[in-house]
MITIVEX-671284 format. One line per 2 residues: their letters; for each residue x, y, z of C-alpha. Coordinates in pm, whole numbers, plus 32768, in hexadecimal, padded with zeros to 4 digits. Each point is the difference from the previous one (the first is absolute). Example, Ala and Ser with C-alpha at 12.3 -4.5 7.8 and 13.67 -1.06 7.14 Angstrom:
AS	84CE,7E3E,830C | 8089,8158,7FBE
END
This chain:
MT	0822,69E8,63B7 | 80B4,7F0F,7F18
VA	7F6E,7FA3,7EB2 | 806B,7EAE,7F78
IA	8026,7FDA,7E8B | 7FE0,7EA4,7F70
GR	8155,7F75,7FA8 | 7F90,7F2D,7ED7
AP	8068,80A1,7EB8 | 7EDD,8053,7F15
AT	7FDA,7F06,7EE6 | 7F70,80FA,7F0B
FE	80E1,8132,8010 | 8142,809E,8072
IK	804D,8171,8035 | 8159,8072,7FA0
SA	80AA,814B,7FBE | 8037,804E,7E94
NL	80F7,80DC,7F43 | 7F63,8046,7EB0
PL	8073,80DC,7EDD | 7F20,8130,7FDB
VA	7FF7,811D,7F08 | 7FD2,8151,80A4
LL	7F62,8132,7F5D | 807E,8149,8089
LK	7ECF,80D7,7FC5 | 8066,816B,7FCD
SG	7EAD,8091,7F99 | 7E91,7FC7,8045
NL	7FB0,8069,7E99 | 7F96,7EB4,7F78
EA	7FC5,8082,7EA2 | 816A,806A,7FEA
LG	806E,7EBA,809C | 7F3C,7F3C,7EFE
QE	80A2,80C1,7EE4 | 815D,7FC2,8082
LQ	7FBE,7E8E,803B | 7F84,7FE8,7E98
ER	8137,80AE,7F7A | 80E7,7F25,80CD
FG	7F64,7EA7,7FEB | 7F00,8009,7EEA
DI	80D3,7F47,7EF9 | 8055,7EE3,80EE
PD	7EB3,7F61,8060 | 80AC,7EF3,80CF
FF	80FE,80E2,80B0 | 7F51,7F9F,8145
DH	7F6E,7EAD,803E | 7F03,803F,811B
DP	811D,8062,80E5 | 7F9D,805B,8166
LV	802E,8171,8035 | 8026,80EB,812B
ID	7F96,816E,7FDD | 80F0,80F0,80AC
LA	7F44,813B,8061 | 8126,80B5,80A4
PL	801F,811A,7EFD | 7E8F,805E,800F
AG	8003,809F,815F | 7E95,7FB8,8051
AD	7F6D,8058,7EAC | 7EB2,7F69,7F97
VD	8025,7EB3,7F49 | 7EDF,7F52,7F4C
FQ	806F,7E9F,8058 | 7EE5,7F58,7F45
AL	805F,80AC,7EBB | 8172,7FD0,8040
LK	7FDD,7E87,802F | 7F31,7FE9,7EBE
LL	810D,80BD,7F44 | 8120,7F2F,8083
KA	7F53,7EB5,7FC3 | 7FDE,805B,7E91
YR	817F,7FE1,7FF3 | 7FFF,7EA1,8096
VM	8072,805D,815E | 7F3F,7F9E,8139
PV	8001,8109,8111 | 8009,7F4F,8151
AV	807F,8105,80F8 | 8053,816B,8049
KG	810A,80A9,80C9 | 8077,8158,805F
GS	7EAD,80AE,7FFD | 7F57,80E0,80FD
EE	7F0A,7F67,80FA | 7ED9,8069,7F27
QM	80A1,7F73,7EC2 | 8052,7EB8,80B1
RS	7E9D,7FE2,8088 | 7F72,8039,7EA4
AL	80E5,7EFB,7F68 | 7FAC,7F01,810F
KI	7E8D,802E,7FBF | 8026,7F86,7E9C
GL	80C8,7ED2,8064 | 816A,806E,7FE7
AA	80E9,7F9A,8119 | 80F3,80E4,80BC
AA	815D,7F9B,7F92 | 812D,7FEB,80E6
EA	810C,80F3,7F8D | 811F,7F0A,802D
AL	7F61,7F04,7F1B | 7FF8,80DA,7ECB
TP	80E5,807A,7EF0 | 7F7C,811C,7F26
AL	7FC0,7FB0,7E99 | 7F7D,80A4,7EC4
SQ	80D9,812C,804F | 8110,8037,7F04
RE	8125,7F87,80D1 | 7F62,7F40,811A
RE	7F2D,7F02,7F43 | 7FFE,7EA4,809C
QQ	801B,7EFF,7EF1 | 7F1B,7ED7,8008
PA	807F,7E98,7FE9 | 802A,7F7C,7EA1
RT	7EFA,7F09,7F8C | 806A,7E9E,7FAB
QG	8046,7F97,7E9D | 7EA5,7F63,7FDC
ER	7F42,8130,807B | 7F6F,80EB,7EFB
EE	8123,8032,7F16 | 8041,816F,7FE3
QT	80D8,7FCD,7ECF | 7ED4,8022,7F1A
AL	804A,8117,7F0D | 7EC4,80CE,7FD3
TQ	7FBB,80B6,7EBD | 7F73,8158,800E
GE	7EA8,7F86,7FAA | 8007,7EF7,8111
RE	804E,80EE,811C | 7EFE,804B,8102
EQ	7FC6,816A,8052 | 80E8,8012,8125
PQ	812A,80C1,8097 | 8152,805F,7F73
PQ	8110,7F55,80C2 | 809B,80D3,80FD
AT	8126,7FF3,7FAC | 7F57,7FAD,8117
QP	7F49,7F37,8147 | 80A0,7E77,811D
AA	80D5,7DE0,801A | 80F1,7FE7,8119
AQ	8173,802B,7FAE | 8040,7E98,8063
AL	7EF0,7F85,7F16 | 808C,80CB,7EDF
AS	8155,7F71,803C | 7F82,7E99,7FFE
AS	7F01,8017,7EE8 | 8068,7F8C,7EAA
AL	800F,8109,7EF2 | 7EF7,801B,7EF5
VI	80A5,7FC7,7EAD | 7F6E,808B,7EBE
DK	80AC,7F86,7EC1 | 7F27,80A6,7EF6
PL	8005,816C,7F8B | 7EFA,80DC,80A3
RS	7F39,80D1,7F10 | 7F55,814F,8035
GQ	7ED7,7FDC,80E7 | 8087,7EC8,80B0
QV	8044,7FFC,8174 | 80B3,7F06,80DD
YA	7FF8,8011,817E | 80E5,7F26,80D2
RG	7F4B,800B,814F | 80E1,7FC4,8129
RD	8136,7FAE,7F33 | 80FD,806C,7EFF
LV	7FB9,8014,7E8C | 80F0,7F87,7EF3
VL	7FB6,805F,7E96 | 80D3,7F58,7EF1
SM	7F71,80C4,7ED6 | 7FB6,8164,7FA3
VN	7F09,80D4,80C7 | 7F6B,80D1,7EEB
PG	7F7B,8162,8028 | 7EA2,7FF7,809C
AE	8047,7EBD,80C2 | 8023,7FF5,8178
VI	80CF,7F20,80DD | 7FB6,8014,8176
AD	809C,7F43,8127 | 7FFA,8010,8176
GH	816E,7FAE,7FF3 | 8113,803F,7EF9
IH	7FCB,8013,7E88 | 8104,7F69,7F14
VY	7FD7,8041,7E8E | 8101,7F49,7F2C
AP	7F9B,80C1,7ECA | 7F99,8168,7FAB
LR	7F1B,809F,8102 | 7F27,80F6,7F3F
GK	7EBB,7FF2,80BF | 7FB3,803C,8171
AI	80B6,7F51,811C | 7F7D,8016,8165
AG	80D1,7F4D,8109 | 7FBE,7FF2,8174
AR	7E8E,8030,7FAE | 7F9A,7FC3,8169
GD	8107,80E1,8091 | 8145,7F3E,7FFD
AQ	80FC,8120,7FEB | 811B,7F05,7FD0
AR	7F74,7F87,7EB3 | 80BE,8045,7EC0
IL	7FC5,8007,7E8B | 8111,7F6D,7F26
TL	8003,7FF3,7E85 | 80F0,7FC8,7EE1
CL	7F6D,8128,7F47 | 7F65,8122,80C1
EP	7F02,80C3,7F2C | 7ECA,8004,80E0
EL	7EBE,80C8,7FF3 | 7FFC,7FF7,8178
VS	80C9,7F63,811A | 7F8A,7FF8,8168
IA	8077,7F6E,8146 | 7F1F,8000,8135
GT	7F3E,812A,7F88 | 8119,80DC,7F84
YR	7FF8,8018,7E86 | 8093,80A3,7ECB
TS	7F66,8018,7EA8 | 808E,8029,7EA7
EN	7FA5,8171,8011 | 8151,801F,80B0
PL	80F4,7F7E,7EF6 | 810D,7F10,806E
PE	816C,806E,7FD5 | 80B6,7F64,7ED9
TL	80DC,7F3D,80ED | 7EC7,7F3A,806D
RG	7F0A,8004,7EE5 | 8004,7EB2,7F47
KP	8111,7F7A,80E4 | 8001,7EEE,8106
AQ	7F99,80AD,8144 | 7F5D,7FDE,8151
VR	7F05,80DA,80B8 | 7FFD,800C,817A
LA	7F7C,80DD,8117 | 80E4,80CE,80DE
ED	7F74,80F9,80F9 | 7EB1,800E,7F53
KL	80A0,804E,7EAE | 8027,7F21,7ED4
VM	816A,7FB5,7FA8 | 804F,7F84,7EA3
EP	8157,7F7A,7FB8 | 80A9,7F29,7EF7
LN	803B,7E93,8043 | 816D,7FA8,800A
P	8068,7F26,7ED5
END
């Protein structure tokens, strides 16, 4: 039997395939209390680190363990991500997820994110969208997570986005986050201040506060400064604090910080 389908194209809709950027959470434990604590530690000081990004939950490491999906979704939404799908779970896990409205994700369509090295970076927002260059004083911060030196803007988007330029000194308690782009600071970053970027950080002055580059997992990001005296430097989750003193050949000198084989490499800038 042959079924004829009307040849006239619908006037009200079209159905097309879509290739959308997704953040993926590799869930390593069903202990949601511990998960909540670690999310708070990593993202609490950056309330707009995520901007309602669609998220896929990767259950592969849990090997059939019980997951309270209702509680998990509530926890994740508090950090401005929108769980839309799951993958890698057992049959029972997948059935439970489907019952609360999550879709089953195709493996080929996803790139893991929120893991230290595999975080997919979200596209940078346009110049007119919610300027993330606002420097927040300590009293203005919402109670929210410490940057990972963390969590996710595509590499192409980072390359094409204009850098965020700050031309005033940053005082203790101030924080600047360049979402989806590089950060250029033309004045001193004082102790207690934080500069964070999804891409590179350039400080054309003394760097004495905290500098977190590759905040969404870009392991190619670098930190460059004319005077390296930081409280903390971090690239894609790997960090070093002032508790480990810098060698005299680097302290107070022009230097760069980069990541090589999961280790921070600090080296002087050539004159």
